[in-house]
N, C-alpha and C positions, 0 to 999 in steps of 0.2 A: 815506274820505269824498271825494266829488267836489268839485272847486273850482267856485265860481260863475263863469259865463262872462260876460265883458263883451260889450256889444253890438258887433257886428262888421259886416263887409261883407256884401253880398248874395251868399252862396255857395250853389251847389247841388253835390251829390255824385253821382258815378256808380259803381255797383257792377256786378259780373257775377254771374250765378247760380252757386251752388256746385255742384261735381261730387261731393263726398263728404260724409258726415256731419261729419267734422272741419272741412272748409271751410265747411259751413253754420254750425257753431258760431262759427267765426272771423268770418263775416259778421254774425252776430247781435251779437257783441261790438263789431265795428266800428260797426254801426248804433247800438248803445247809447251809444257814445262820441260820435258825430257828431250824433245827433238833438237833444241839448240845445243845440247851437249855433244852432238854429232856422234851418236852411237853407231857401231858397225851395222846394226840392223835392229828392228823391232819386230817381234813375232806375236802372233795371235793364236791362242789355243783352240782346240777342236774337242768338243765335249764327249763324254763317254757314249759309246754307241753312235757317234756322229750326230748327237742330239743338238749341237749348236751349228750345224753346217751352214744354214742360211745366214745366221747372225755373224758367224765367222767370216763368210764371204763378204757380207756387207761391211763389216768393220775393216777388213783388209782393204777393200776398195776405197773406203773413206780415208784411211791412213795414206794410201798411195796418192790419192788426190790432194790431201790437205798438208802433207809433209814432204820434205825432200830427202827423207831417210829411207834407205832400202827396207822393204817390208817382207817378212817371211810368213807364209801361212802354214799352219799345222795341217796334217792330213793323216787319217787313220784308215784301217781297213776293216773295222768292226761293223758287222751287220750291213754290209754293202757288197754289191757285185763289183767285179773288176770294171765293168762299163761305168758304173756309178762313180767309183773312185776316180777313174780316168777323166770323167766329165768334170769333176771338181778340179782336178789338176789343170785341165785345159781352161777352165773358168779363171783360175789363178793367173795363168799365162796371159790370157786375154785382158785381164785387169792390170797387167804390168808387173806382176809378181814373178821374180826370177829365182826365188829361194823357197824351198819347202822343208819343213821339219817333218820327216817321215817317221811315223810311229805305228806299232801294231795297234795300240789303243786299248782302253779299258772297256770291259763289257758294260752294257747299259745297266745291268743289275749288279750292284756292288757285291763283291765276295764270291761271285760265280766264276767258274773257269772260262778262259777264252776258247771259243769254238769258231773256227773260220767259217765264213759264209760258203756254202757249197759252190757258188760261182764267183767267189771272191779271192783276194790275195790271202795266202796262208799266214802271212806275218810280214814283219818289216823288211826282211831280206828280199822277198818277192816284190814288195811295194817299191823298194829302192830301184830294183831292176826294171820294174814297170815304168817308173817315172823317167828313167834314163831313155826308154824307148819313145816317150811322148815328146820331150823337149830337153834342151841342155840346161836343166835346172841346177842350181847349187842345192845340195841336199845335206841337211843335218840329221843325225840320228841320236838316239838316247844311249847313255851309258850309266852304269850304276856302280859307284865306288864301293858300296857295301853289298853288292850283288842283288840282282833282281829277285824279289820274293818268290817267283815261280821257277827260278833257275835250279838245275840239279846240283850245281856246285859253282864256286867262284871260277874255276877253270872253264867249265861249260859256258858260263856267262861271257867270259872273255872270248871264247871261240865264236859265240854268237855275234858279239860286237865285231870281231874281225870279218866274219862273213858279210855283215852289213857294209863294212868299208869296202871289201872286195867286190861287192855288188855294184858299187859306184858312189857311195856316200862321200861327201866332201870333208866332213868333220863330225865329231861327236860332242854333244853337250850333256853334262852329267846331271843326274838328280842332285838335289841339294844335300849338304852335309854340314856339320857344325865344327869340325876340327880339321885344320889344314893337313895334318898327317894322314888323315883318311884319304884325301885326294892324292897326296904325294906318293903314298904306297901304291895306290891304284895306278897312277901314271907309270910307276916303275914296273909293275906287273904287266901292264899293257905293252910297254916297250919290249919287255922280255918275251911277250907272246907274238912279237912281230908287227905290232900296230904302230905305224909311224905317222898316221894322220893326226892333225890337231885335235886335242881333247880340251874342251873349254869347261871350266868349273861352273856349276850352277850355284848361285848364291841366293839364299832366302833370308832377307831381313825380317825379324819377328815383329809383326804388327799386332798379332793377337796370339797370346801364348797357347791357349787351349787349341786354337786352330792349327798352329804350327806343330804341336805335339800330335794332333790327329793326322795331319799330312805325313809326319814322320812314321807313324804306325802303319799307314797305308803303303808306303814305299820302302819300308825296311831301313830307314835312316835312324841311326842311334842318337838319342839325346843324352849327352854326357851328364853325369851327376852334378858337376860344377855349374852347368847351365841351368839345370832345374832349380838349384839353390839360388842362383843369381836372379832368376826371373820370378821366383815364387812370390805371389801376392801383388805383382806389379800391374796386372790387368786392372786393378782398382786405382792405379796411378799412371794414367797414360803418358803424362809428360815425362816422368821418371823412366818409364818403360822405353819411350822413344830415345832418350839419351843413352840408356844402357844398350839398346839395340844398335845404335850408331857406333858406339865404342866397340862392342863385340864384333860387329860385322867388319868394321875397318881393321881391327886387329887380325881377323881371319884373312882378309884380302891382302894386307901387308905381308903376312907370313907366306902366302902363296906367291906374291910378287917377288919376295926375297929369294924364292926358290925357282925363279925363272918363268913364272906364269905371267903372261902379258895381257890376256883377255879374260873377261868375266861375263857371265850371263846372269842377269839379275831378275828374279821372279818378283815383279812389282806388286802383284795383286791389285793392280790398277790404282795404286797410290804412289804419288811422286816423291814424297818428302824423304823417305829413307834412301831411295836411289839417288836423289839430288845431293843429299848430305854425303853419301859415300863417294860420289864422283868428286865433290869439292875437296874432301879430305885427301883422297888419293892424288888428285891433280896438284894440290898444294905440296904434297910430299915430293912430287916429281919436278916441281918448278925449280929453276936455278936460283 
């Protein structure tokens, strides 16, 4: 019998499309655990170069059908014409999806520079504007508290974010980070740059230490020394790692909440336990 869930913070959860039937079943179980928490929305990623397009569309359609939670589909403009991207957006709309996470996207070959398709959208700014012409989607875009690795400068990165907002984006969701001050400083700089739209912090509970560090290297997120010392050797002790992850993630989120952050976007990696524990801890904090 499932336990009743207390009211909690404004969480949203991110999934990736499953590659195998076994992974699909695991995702269904994860969704069934997290949907009763009444998240703001759940989103499904779109692989590098659009490599998961069909699986993403299928996963999104299943989540719309099987849950009563708003579902957001990711969409990129890598290796695709405008007509192909627009067709995916219309497929989302026809499936009942009213929220798109609009991203430039990563090239299908890791480490190579992004090159727009000659008949495609040049990047996220054009993609957001294109989506606005198709349907009245809610549109989220990406933000980088520690600056996108390809940006010319932090100021240029903020200018790019503002251009996405000005093109019609509803909110920004950040890349993950490991210290609250990283986000709080970024939020202040964004406000000073004239960005008034909601910026939601992206939170990555560490389920696999080596994987988390690899993700951080790819997106330019700094792993503080104290975290490396804290997690060193814990991949051999998953139970202890899970407890440390819960404590560290909850501390990060409490610090954000104490500074006025009301909503969080959790990168679940299709596993429910850390997200469920985080929700329970934060909801208990908020209970009278």
